[in-house]
N, C-alpha and C positions, 0 to 999 in steps of 0.2 A: 515440571518438575524443577527442582536448589540443586540438579549433577552440574550444569555449567549456566550458572545466571550470568544475564548482561551487565555490563560496567555502564552505570549513570555516566554521564559527561563526556564516554568515551568511544563508545561502540554503538553500532549502526544496528538496526533489523528490519530484517527481508520479509515481508508478509507476503503470502501466494494466496491467493483468493480468484474467486470466478465474478463475474457481473456485474462487471463497470462499465461496461454499455461503449459506447462508441471508441473509437482510437485514429489517430492519423499519424504519419511520419514526421518527421520535421521541418518539411518542405511541402507541405501538405501531400503527400504518397497516398493513396489510399491504401486501406486496410487488407490485411491476406482475405482471401474469400475463405465461406464459412468452411470447417473442417481442414483448413491448412496452418500449419505451423508458421509460428511467426519466424521469421528470417534472424539469421544471428550480424548481418551484418545493417541492422536500420533497426531503430530503437522507435518503436511506436506507443506514444504517450496518450492517455486517457484525452477526451474533450471536455469531460465533467470536472468540476473543481471537487477535489477531493481534501479531507481533512482527516487530523487522527488524536486520539487524547488516550495518552497514556496517563494512568493511574486519575483519571479525571481532568487533566492539564494537556490544553492544545499543544501541540507538535505540530513542527514544520514538516510538509511532506519533501521529501528530497528528488524522489520520482515514483509515478503510478502510470502503468504500462503494461504493454504484453512482455512475458517471459518468452524470450527467444530459444526457439525448440519446439516446445510444446503448445498444444491446439489448446486456443480462448482461456489459457491462465492466466493471470494480472498477477505484477509482481508491486508491492508497494513497499518503499525505502523511507523508513524514518532514523534520526536520531535519538538515542533514549537521553534528555537532558543531565545535566550536574542538577540535582538538586530532587530528580526524579523520587516517587514515590518507591518505598524498597519492600520486599518480601517476596515471597515465593510462587504467589499467583495475583501478581500485578494486572488489573485489567486492562486491555484495549480493545478501543472502537474506533473504526473510521466510518467518516460520513462521507457521502457522497451529494452534491447538488448538482441537478439535470441543469444545464444551460439553457434549455428551450424555454423549462416552464418553471424552473425556479424551485422546484419540490427538493427536499431532501430525504436522503434515504440512509438509515441504519443500520450497519452490520450486525451480526451477533458478536457477543462479547466473548474474547478470548482472553488468556493470561499467560503470562511471562513471566518469570524468574530475575530480578532485578537487584544487584548489588551495589 
């Protein structure tokens, strides 16, 4: 909804999702065991390459990895660029590229209000 739109060129979005695959700690630390929460003192990043498109335009992914605290919840941070498409329902799509196979997986489309 448009009650608190993000401002293009100055704000970041945190997108929470599941299913982004394997992660590793900054120094190659093993990920949390299945069913365990991600620790707050270590950021686990996805090993797959992740890209994001806002309004059909590719934007850099600043971070993609496990959210500290919850179990198996990923967080993807992107900056909304200056000149981004504006409106009450601008589409966002994530694309993951499997590092082992090169296969690409595309997320469901979600929308966000941008001004």
